C-alpha positions in Angstrom: 85.7 89.6 97.6 89.4 89.8 100.0 90.2 93.3 98.3 94.4 92.9 97.8 96.2 96.5 98.3 95.6 97.3 95.4 92.3 97.3 95.6 91.7 99.2 98.9 94.2 101.2 96.7 91.3 102.5 94.5 88.8 102.9 96.7 91.2 105.2 98.6 91.7 106.8 96.2 88.2 107.1 94.5 87.2 107.9 98.2 89.9 111.1 98.5 88.6 112.4 94.7 84.6 112.3 95.7 86.1 114.5 98.4 87.5 117.0 96.2 85.4 116.8 93.2 82.1 115.4 93.7 81.5 112.3 90.7 84.5 110.5 90.0 85.6 109.1 86.2 87.8 105.6 85.8 89.6 108.3 84.0 90.3 110.9 86.9 92.0 107.8 88.7 94.1 107.3 85.3 94.6 110.4 85.7 95.6 110.6 89.7 97.4 107.3 89.8 98.7 107.7 86.9 97.6 104.2 85.6 96.1 102.9 82.4 92.9 102.9 80.9 92.1 99.5 80.1 94.5 98.8 83.9 92.3 101.2 85.4 89.0 99.7 84.5 89.0 95.9 84.8 90.2 97.0 88.4 86.6 98.5 88.2 85.1 95.3 87.0 85.9 93.7 89.5 85.6 96.2 93.0 82.1 97.1 91.2 81.1 93.0 90.5 82.5 92.7 94.5 80.4 95.4 95.6 82.4 97.9 96.7 81.8 100.2 94.3 79.1 101.4 91.1 78.6 103.1 87.7 76.3 104.2 86.4 74.3 105.4 82.5 77.5 108.3 82.8 80.5 106.2 84.0 80.7 107.8 87.3 82.2 105.9 90.3 80.0 106.0 93.7 81.4 103.8 96.1 78.4 101.6 98.1 78.4 101.9 101.8 81.1 98.5 102.2 82.7 100.4 99.4 83.0 103.9 101.5 83.9 101.8 105.0 87.6 100.6 103.4 88.3 103.2 101.6 87.4 105.0 105.3 89.8 102.2 107.6 92.4 102.9 104.7 92.3 106.4 104.5 92.1 107.0 108.1 95.3 104.9 108.2 97.3 106.6 105.7 96.9 109.7 107.3 97.8 108.9 110.7 100.6 106.5 109.9 102.2 109.7 107.2 101.6 112.3 110.6 102.8 110.2 112.5 106.1 109.7 110.8 106.7 112.9 110.6 106.2 113.6 114.2 109.4 111.2 114.4 112.0 112.8 111.8 111.0 111.2 108.4 110.3 114.0 106.4 107.4 114.9 103.2 107.4 112.8 100.7 109.3 109.4 102.4 106.5 109.5 105.0 103.4 109.4 102.4 105.0 106.8 100.7 106.2 104.2 103.4 102.4 105.6 105.5 101.0 104.7 102.2 102.4 100.8 101.9 102.5 100.3 105.7 98.3 101.4 105.8 97.3 98.0 104.0 99.7 96.0 106.9 98.9 96.9 109.9 97.4 94.7 112.5 93.7 96.7 113.4 95.8 96.0 117.0 98.2 97.7 115.6 96.9 100.3 114.4 94.5 101.2 117.3 97.3 101.7 120.1 98.9 103.7 117.0 95.7 105.6 117.4 95.8 105.9 121.0 99.0 107.0 121.0 99.3 110.0 119.0 95.5 111.4 121.0 98.3 111.4 123.7 101.1 113.0 122.3 98.9 115.2 120.8 99.9 119.7 121.4 
């Protein structure tokens, strides 16, 4: 399954929520993302069918290894791009919003170069 930006966003959200709350249900994803229950339910089923997460009998969402890898990659990009944009003078929440859009499209090569740059500019 080739993930689209929306699938990556769901995985990232589940990762972030699981780090904050420990357990995550579809309703938590709805509340966090501001999406309707039917939209989230459909996305969860697609991600489950794609092997990115599992849903247990209580409705708890758990990322598979593949799902966690994708989510961690996107979340790392989000954090680094937000920090970079703030460093060059972009104010929050604009930096956060722009990073959210950029994190899905930036190439691995460009991201790694930006990551190296940020490591050399840390104080």
